[in-house]
Each structure stands twice: as C-alpha cells, then as structure tokens.
C-alpha positions, -999 to 999 in steps of 0.1 A, spaced: -60 370 -593 -72 385 -625 -107 394 -626 -125 391 -659 -162 399 -671 -180 375 -695 -185 375 -723 -148 378 -729 -134 406 -750 -108 394 -775 -82 418 -761 -86 401 -726 -83 366 -742 -51 378 -757 -36 391 -725 -42 356 -706 -13 332 -700 -13 298 -691 -12 293 -654 -28 324 -643 -55 325 -616 -87 342 -629 -121 350 -614 -150 352 -639 -181 371 -634 -209 377 -660 -227 351 -681 -217 317 -693 -237 286 -708 -235 250 -694 -234 221 -715 -222 184 -711 -219 156 -735 -256 151 -746 -260 188 -752 -229 189 -773 -240 159 -793 -273 176 -800 -258 208 -809 -236 191 -836 -266 170 -848 -286 201 -852 -258 216 -871 -254 185 -894 -291 190 -903 -286 227 -912 -308 236 -882 -304 270 -863 -293 265 -827 -317 279 -800 -287 301 -787 -259 319 -802 -223 304 -796 -205 333 -809 -186 350 -782 -198 325 -755 -179 307 -729 -192 272 -720 -190 255 -688 -188 217 -689 -212 210 -660 -246 196 -651 -259 217 -623 -279 199 -594 -314 212 -586 -314 245 -566 -323 244 -530 -347 270 -515 -331 305 -519 -305 296 -542 -300 300 -579 -282 266 -584 -273 235 -564 -239 219 -566 -224 224 -599 -189 210 -604 -169 206 -637 -170 174 -656 -141 159 -676 -134 180 -707 -120 155 -727 -156 140 -732 -163 172 -753 -131 172 -773 -148 155 -805 -173 187 -805 -150 215 -793 -131 224 -826 -165 227 -844 -180 250 -819 -147 270 -818 -149 276 -854 -185 289 -848 -172 316 -825 -172 300 -790 -144 318 -772 -141 303 -738 -146 269 -722 -144 258 -685 -139 223 -675 -118 198 -657 -85 180 -671 -65 180 -701 -76 185 -737 -65 167 -767 -38 181 -791 -66 188 -817 -85 209 -792 -54 227 -781 -46 236 -818 -83 247 -824 -80 270 -793 -48 285 -807 -62 287 -843 -95 303 -830 -77 326 -805 -99 311 -777 -92 301 -741 -98 271 -718 -101 274 -682 -96 246 -657 -122 246 -628 -113 228 -596 -126 192 -594 -145 183 -563 -155 220 -557 -193 217 -569 -207 236 -538 -181 263 -544 -192 268 -582 -229 263 -574 -227 291 -547 -209 313 -576 -241 312 -595 -263 343 -591 -291 334 -617 -299 303 -638 -320 300 -667 -329 270 -687 -323 279 -725 -324 246 -743 -330 208 -745 -351 205 -712 -356 168 -718 -318 164 -710 -324 176 -675 -292 186 -658 -275 182 -691 -297 209 -706 -281 240 -716 -284 267 -689 -274 303 -690 -257 312 -656 -249 347 -643 -218 341 -621 -198 362 -597 -162 355 -586 -161 321 -603 -124 308 -598 -105 292 -625 -69 288 -639 -60 297 -675 -53 260 -687 -47 266 -725 -41 303 -735 -48 317 -770 -14 308 -783 -20 271 -773 5 273 -742 -8 248 -716 -4 240 -679 -4 203 -686 28 184 -696 28 166 -729 22 129 -728 55 107 -728 
C-alpha cells in the first residue's frame, strides 16, 4: 500500500496508477450534494468561497456526530456520481483529489485527466473505519447544512484505491 500525505503534491499524483491501494494521511475537506451546489451558486454570483479549493482533496461524505472521546462519528463515502455536475468546475479551480464511492461520468473522467487530478474510491459500508481514521474535525463552512456542511478533517491511514488516475485510466469498465 502506497502512503500519501495530503495535500497531494503533483509529482505524487503523476506517479499514481488506477488500481493502486493507497493510505491517505493529512488534511482533506468533506462535502456532499448540498455543499457542492452552494459552492457553485457562490461562484455564479462572483462571491469568494469561505475556503480555498486549490490543491485540496474533498471527501464525499457527511460525518455523523462524534461520540465522546472521538473526533468524528461514522463517516462513510457517498455516491460520487451525485457530484458529477459540479466536479469539472471545481477541478478547473484547482481541486486535486476527490474521494467517494462508485463510478464517475465520462465528463468527470476527462476533467480529471485534463487537470491532472485523481479520484480515489473509498469502501462503501465502512463508515466506522473511516470515522476512526479522523484525528481532528473542524467545521469550516455552511453550518446550516448540518452533516452536509464542509469540514476539514485531519486523517491518518485513510484507505482508498486509485479509481481514476491523472491520465484518465479507470478501474471501472466502460458501459456497454
């Protein structure tokens, strides 16, 4: 398993290949459908975002409240395809990595290749595992969205698979 430190360096991204197992440590953002929609609405209005996107990795998840003594409750990946309408725009703004569950559209795969970014697949049904990998959680935007707000996580040994690499190679078979 390849160990990576977030934020990702471009050289590291260039060396990843679809199908590789990786372990992420460092900081990443969380965000689901509602947060992505709000981010794009802010951009449409010309408003500055409450956090930078350049160089960041976003985890498509909505964390459960943290039990006593923990930084985060259960926090499994959500279906990435729900963010496909927003992903190319965020990639153009400098987003370098995405973590989620399932296949991406051809448009997103092309945007990943064009921006030399990466998409990691997380394990569906492993919310407790991912919640335990969170060492620190900080709410950074959209508190009214509750679990769909944007958080900055510090993670350690967060397991994933490179699902789409920066060349657009994918672990998923093309649709028939």
